[in-house]
C-alpha positions as CSV (number, residue, x, y, z in Angstrom):
1,M,0.1,0.1,0.1
2,S,3.0,2.2,-1.1
3,G,2.1,6.0,-1.6
4,R,-1.1,6.0,0.8
5,T,-1.6,7.4,3.9
6,W,-1.4,5.7,7.6
7,T,-5.5,6.1,7.7
8,A,-6.1,5.6,3.8
9,S,-4.1,2.2,4.2
10,V,-6.4,1.4,7.3
11,Y,-9.9,2.3,5.1
12,A,-8.1,0.5,1.9
13,T,-7.8,-2.7,4.0
14,V,-11.0,-2.7,6.0
15,K,-12.7,-2.4,2.8
16,M,-11.6,-5.7,1.9
17,I,-13.5,-7.4,5.4
18,P,-15.9,-9.2,3.9
19,K,-20.0,-9.1,5.3
20,G,-20.4,-11.6,8.1
21,K,-16.6,-11.4,9.0
22,V,-15.0,-9.1,11.7
23,A,-10.9,-8.4,11.8
24,T,-9.5,-6.8,15.2
25,Y,-7.8,-3.8,15.7
26,G,-3.9,-6.0,15.8
27,Q,-4.8,-8.1,12.8
28,I,-5.4,-5.1,10.8
29,A,-2.4,-3.2,12.2
30,A,-0.6,-6.3,11.4
31,L,-1.2,-6.8,8.3
32,L,0.0,-3.0,7.3
33,G,3.4,-3.7,9.2
34,R,2.8,-2.1,12.3
35,P,1.9,-5.2,14.9
36,R,2.0,-3.0,17.5
37,G,-0.2,-0.7,16.5
38,G,-3.4,-1.5,16.8
39,R,-4.3,1.3,18.7
40,E,-3.5,3.7,15.9
41,V,-6.0,2.0,13.6
42,G,-9.1,2.3,16.2
43,W,-8.0,6.2,15.9
44,A,-8.3,6.2,12.2
45,L,-11.1,4.5,12.0
46,S,-12.9,6.8,14.8
47,S,-12.5,9.7,12.8
48,C,-13.4,8.1,9.2
49,N,-16.9,9.3,7.4
50,D,-17.1,7.3,4.5
51,P,-19.8,5.3,4.8
52,R,-17.6,2.9,2.1
53,V,-15.6,1.8,4.6
54,P,-17.2,-0.5,7.1
55,C,-15.4,0.4,10.6
56,H,-18.6,-1.9,12.4
57,R,-16.8,-5.1,11.1
58,V,-13.8,-4.2,13.5
59,V,-13.5,-5.4,16.9
60,D,-11.0,-5.9,19.9
61,R,-8.8,-8.8,20.5
62,T,-11.6,-10.8,22.5
63,G,-14.6,-9.5,20.6
64,R,-15.6,-6.8,22.6
65,L,-17.3,-3.4,20.0
66,A,-16.0,0.2,20.3
67,P,-17.6,2.3,23.0
68,R,-19.0,4.4,20.8
69,F,-20.2,3.0,18.2
70,I,-23.9,2.6,19.1
71,A,-25.0,0.9,15.6
72,Q,-22.3,-1.4,15.5
73,R,-23.6,-4.4,17.5
74,A,-27.1,-3.9,15.2
75,R,-25.0,-3.6,11.8
76,L,-23.2,-6.9,12.3
77,R,-26.6,-8.7,13.5
78,N,-28.1,-7.9,10.3
79,E,-24.6,-9.6,8.4
80,A,-25.7,-12.3,10.7
81,V,-22.4,-12.3,12.8
82,P,-22.7,-14.5,15.9
83,F,-22.4,-13.2,19.7
84,V,-22.2,-14.5,23.0
85,G,-23.9,-11.7,25.5
86,S,-22.2,-8.5,24.4
87,Q,-18.7,-10.0,22.5
88,V,-18.2,-11.2,18.9
89,I,-17.8,-14.8,18.4
90,L,-14.2,-14.4,16.9
91,E,-13.6,-18.4,16.5
92,R,-16.7,-18.5,14.2
93,A,-16.5,-15.0,12.5
94,A,-13.2,-13.9,12.3
95,W,-12.3,-12.7,8.6
96,R,-8.8,-14.7,7.4
97,P,-7.0,-12.9,4.5
98,T,-6.9,-14.8,1.4
99,A,-3.7,-14.5,-0.5
100,Q,-5.1,-12.4,-3.2
101,V,-6.1,-10.1,-0.6
102,L,-2.4,-10.4,1.5
103,F,-1.0,-9.2,-2.0
104,A,-3.3,-6.4,-2.7
105,I,-1.9,-5.1,0.6
106,G,1.7,-5.9,-0.2
107,R,1.7,-8.5,2.6
108,H,2.6,-11.8,0.7
109,K,5.7,-13.8,0.6
């Protein structure tokens, strides 16, 4: 994702998460080459005003939702993302990027 700002790279990566799947902040950061940048991903998404970026598909490492994103749970439920209590069941809903996605974001080997 060379030539893009960090924020634009976060948005582009989050756009690749398919309906019904979620990623973690840390996963997005690691995919973009900043394995300890989960908090930065959260900051980037919290300032996103682009409705084409499915920010609701990003949760914390335990499946918890963003505390200030009121509509997140409803949007995930509409996509049939499984929950137990207030947390996403990551074992069933975790996004596992394909080789094609990894290539697109420059993380192929």
